[in-house]
mmCIF file of the C-alpha atoms, coordinates in Angstrom:
data_MODEL
# 
_entry.id   MODEL 
# 
loop_
_atom_site.group_PDB 
_atom_site.id 
_atom_site.type_symbol 
_atom_site.label_atom_id 
_atom_site.label_alt_id 
_atom_site.label_comp_id 
_atom_site.label_asym_id 
_atom_site.label_entity_id 
_atom_site.label_seq_id 
_atom_site.pdbx_PDB_ins_code 
_atom_site.Cartn_x 
_atom_site.Cartn_y 
_atom_site.Cartn_z 
_atom_site.occupancy 
_atom_site.B_iso_or_equiv 
_atom_site.pdbx_formal_charge 
_atom_site.auth_seq_id 
_atom_site.auth_comp_id 
_atom_site.auth_asym_id 
_atom_site.auth_atom_id 
_atom_site.pdbx_PDB_model_num 
ATOM 1  C CA . MET A 1 1  ? 25.939 81.004  53.588  1.00 0.00 ? 1  MET A CA 1 
ATOM 2  C CA . LYS A 1 2  ? 29.308 80.085  52.167  1.00 0.00 ? 2  LYS A CA 1 
ATOM 3  C CA . PRO A 1 3  ? 32.369 79.757  54.427  1.00 0.00 ? 3  PRO A CA 1 
ATOM 4  C CA . ILE A 1 4  ? 34.260 82.409  52.440  1.00 0.00 ? 4  ILE A CA 1 
ATOM 5  C CA . MET A 1 5  ? 31.475 84.918  53.146  1.00 0.00 ? 5  MET A CA 1 
ATOM 6  C CA . ILE A 1 6  ? 31.502 84.059  56.850  1.00 0.00 ? 6  ILE A CA 1 
ATOM 7  C CA . LEU A 1 7  ? 35.267 84.646  56.955  1.00 0.00 ? 7  LEU A CA 1 
ATOM 8  C CA . GLY A 1 8  ? 34.754 87.951  55.172  1.00 0.00 ? 8  GLY A CA 1 
ATOM 9  C CA . ILE A 1 9  ? 32.150 89.062  57.704  1.00 0.00 ? 9  ILE A CA 1 
ATOM 10 C CA . VAL A 1 10 ? 34.437 88.090  60.585  1.00 0.00 ? 10 VAL A CA 1 
ATOM 11 C CA . LEU A 1 11 ? 37.275 90.130  59.041  1.00 0.00 ? 11 LEU A CA 1 
ATOM 12 C CA . ILE A 1 12 ? 34.998 93.142  58.576  1.00 0.00 ? 12 ILE A CA 1 
ATOM 13 C CA . VAL A 1 13 ? 33.819 93.006  62.194  1.00 0.00 ? 13 VAL A CA 1 
ATOM 14 C CA . ALA A 1 14 ? 37.381 92.552  63.492  1.00 0.00 ? 14 ALA A CA 1 
ATOM 15 C CA . GLY A 1 15 ? 38.645 95.426  61.351  1.00 0.00 ? 15 GLY A CA 1 
ATOM 16 C CA . ILE A 1 16 ? 35.915 97.791  62.522  1.00 0.00 ? 16 ILE A CA 1 
ATOM 17 C CA . ALA A 1 17 ? 36.581 96.778  66.135  1.00 0.00 ? 17 ALA A CA 1 
ATOM 18 C CA . GLY A 1 18 ? 40.280 97.498  65.596  1.00 0.00 ? 18 GLY A CA 1 
ATOM 19 C CA . LEU A 1 19 ? 39.492 100.930 64.219  1.00 0.00 ? 19 LEU A CA 1 
ATOM 20 C CA . VAL A 1 20 ? 37.132 101.783 67.070  1.00 0.00 ? 20 VAL A CA 1 
ATOM 21 C CA . LEU A 1 21 ? 39.219 100.427 69.953  1.00 0.00 ? 21 LEU A CA 1 
ATOM 22 C CA . GLY A 1 22 ? 42.751 101.299 68.834  1.00 0.00 ? 22 GLY A CA 1 
ATOM 23 C CA . ASN A 1 23 ? 44.332 99.284  71.624  1.00 0.00 ? 23 ASN A CA 1 
ATOM 24 C CA . ILE A 1 24 ? 43.550 96.523  74.089  1.00 0.00 ? 24 ILE A CA 1 
ATOM 25 C CA . SER A 1 25 ? 44.867 96.645  77.639  1.00 0.00 ? 25 SER A CA 1 
ATOM 26 C CA . TRP A 1 26 ? 44.600 94.397  80.665  1.00 0.00 ? 26 TRP A CA 1 
ATOM 27 C CA . THR A 1 27 ? 46.085 94.255  84.151  1.00 0.00 ? 27 THR A CA 1 
ATOM 28 C CA . GLU A 1 28 ? 47.756 91.177  85.586  1.00 0.00 ? 28 GLU A CA 1 
ATOM 29 C CA . THR A 1 29 ? 48.466 90.697  89.293  1.00 0.00 ? 29 THR A CA 1 
ATOM 30 C CA . GLU A 1 30 ? 51.153 88.214  90.331  1.00 0.00 ? 30 GLU A CA 1 
ATOM 31 C CA . PRO A 1 31 ? 52.412 87.295  93.784  1.00 0.00 ? 31 PRO A CA 1 
ATOM 32 C CA . LEU A 1 32 ? 55.930 88.597  94.403  1.00 0.00 ? 32 LEU A CA 1 
ATOM 33 C CA . VAL A 1 33 ? 56.597 87.300  97.935  1.00 0.00 ? 33 VAL A CA 1 
ATOM 34 C CA . LYS A 1 34 ? 54.647 84.790  100.016 1.00 0.00 ? 34 LYS A CA 1 
ATOM 35 C CA . ALA A 1 35 ? 55.866 84.479  103.603 1.00 0.00 ? 35 ALA A CA 1 
ATOM 36 C CA . GLY A 1 36 ? 53.239 82.943  105.845 1.00 0.00 ? 36 GLY A CA 1 
ATOM 37 C CA . PRO A 1 37 ? 50.301 85.334  106.153 1.00 0.00 ? 37 PRO A CA 1 
ATOM 38 C CA . LEU A 1 38 ? 52.297 88.118  104.450 1.00 0.00 ? 38 LEU A CA 1 
ATOM 39 C CA . GLU A 1 39 ? 51.856 88.384  100.699 1.00 0.00 ? 39 GLU A CA 1 
ATOM 40 C CA . ILE A 1 40 ? 53.265 91.074  98.418  1.00 0.00 ? 40 ILE A CA 1 
ATOM 41 C CA . ASN A 1 41 ? 51.770 91.353  94.938  1.00 0.00 ? 41 ASN A CA 1 
ATOM 42 C CA . THR A 1 42 ? 52.920 93.157  91.837  1.00 0.00 ? 42 THR A CA 1 
ATOM 43 C CA . THR A 1 43 ? 50.574 94.591  89.243  1.00 0.00 ? 43 THR A CA 1 
ATOM 44 C CA . GLU A 1 44 ? 51.585 94.734  85.608  1.00 0.00 ? 44 GLU A CA 1 
ATOM 45 C CA . THR A 1 45 ? 49.618 96.458  82.848  1.00 0.00 ? 45 THR A CA 1 
ATOM 46 C CA . HIS A 1 46 ? 49.826 95.089  79.307  1.00 0.00 ? 46 HIS A CA 1 
ATOM 47 C CA . ASN A 1 47 ? 48.923 97.043  76.169  1.00 0.00 ? 47 ASN A CA 1 
ATOM 48 C CA . VAL A 1 48 ? 48.482 95.756  72.623  1.00 0.00 ? 48 VAL A CA 1 
ATOM 49 C CA . TRP A 1 49 ? 48.259 98.480  69.977  1.00 0.00 ? 49 TRP A CA 1 
ATOM 50 C CA . ILE A 1 50 ? 46.241 97.724  66.851  1.00 0.00 ? 50 ILE A CA 1 
ATOM 51 C CA . PRO A 1 51 ? 47.742 99.427  63.794  1.00 0.00 ? 51 PRO A CA 1 
ATOM 52 C CA . THR A 1 52 ? 45.237 101.465 61.785  1.00 0.00 ? 52 THR A CA 1 
ATOM 53 C CA . ALA A 1 53 ? 46.604 100.125 58.503  1.00 0.00 ? 53 ALA A CA 1 
ATOM 54 C CA . ALA A 1 54 ? 46.015 96.539  59.654  1.00 0.00 ? 54 ALA A CA 1 
ATOM 55 C CA . ALA A 1 55 ? 42.418 97.320  60.645  1.00 0.00 ? 55 ALA A CA 1 
ATOM 56 C CA . ILE A 1 56 ? 41.725 98.988  57.289  1.00 0.00 ? 56 ILE A CA 1 
ATOM 57 C CA . ALA A 1 57 ? 43.342 96.065  55.463  1.00 0.00 ? 57 ALA A CA 1 
ATOM 58 C CA . ALA A 1 58 ? 41.131 93.618  57.382  1.00 0.00 ? 58 ALA A CA 1 
ATOM 59 C CA . VAL A 1 59 ? 37.989 95.538  56.414  1.00 0.00 ? 59 VAL A CA 1 
ATOM 60 C CA . LEU A 1 60 ? 39.005 95.688  52.753  1.00 0.00 ? 60 LEU A CA 1 
ATOM 61 C CA . ALA A 1 61 ? 39.971 92.000  52.676  1.00 0.00 ? 61 ALA A CA 1 
ATOM 62 C CA . GLY A 1 62 ? 36.652 91.122  54.322  1.00 0.00 ? 62 GLY A CA 1 
ATOM 63 C CA . LEU A 1 63 ? 34.717 93.120  51.740  1.00 0.00 ? 63 LEU A CA 1 
ATOM 64 C CA . GLY A 1 64 ? 36.657 91.373  48.980  1.00 0.00 ? 64 GLY A CA 1 
ATOM 65 C CA . LEU A 1 65 ? 35.834 87.949  50.420  1.00 0.00 ? 65 LEU A CA 1 
ATOM 66 C CA . VAL A 1 66 ? 32.142 88.793  50.782  1.00 0.00 ? 66 VAL A CA 1 
ATOM 67 C CA . PHE A 1 67 ? 31.916 89.953  47.158  1.00 0.00 ? 67 PHE A CA 1 
ATOM 68 C CA . ALA A 1 68 ? 33.931 86.922  45.979  1.00 0.00 ? 68 ALA A CA 1 
ATOM 69 C CA . GLY A 1 69 ? 31.554 84.645  47.890  1.00 0.00 ? 69 GLY A CA 1 
ATOM 70 C CA . LYS A 1 70 ? 28.538 86.222  46.210  1.00 0.00 ? 70 LYS A CA 1 
ATOM 71 C CA . ARG A 1 71 ? 29.985 85.729  42.712  1.00 0.00 ? 71 ARG A CA 1 
ATOM 72 C CA . ALA A 1 72 ? 30.997 82.089  43.137  1.00 0.00 ? 72 ALA A CA 1 
# 
């Protein structure tokens, strides 16, 4: 399999995942105060939104690369 086809398949999978998920979020806990046995933590939630247009563009670019790899 040609490298251009592999890249195309990766883009297709990433684009479909972006369409299905829509966003990625994770929670991060950091210590705020440490005083002997006393510890106060803060929790922060992060969100990354995946634009629909970017996911569609990734799928289309991946399809283009797969077809270009088959022709070459």
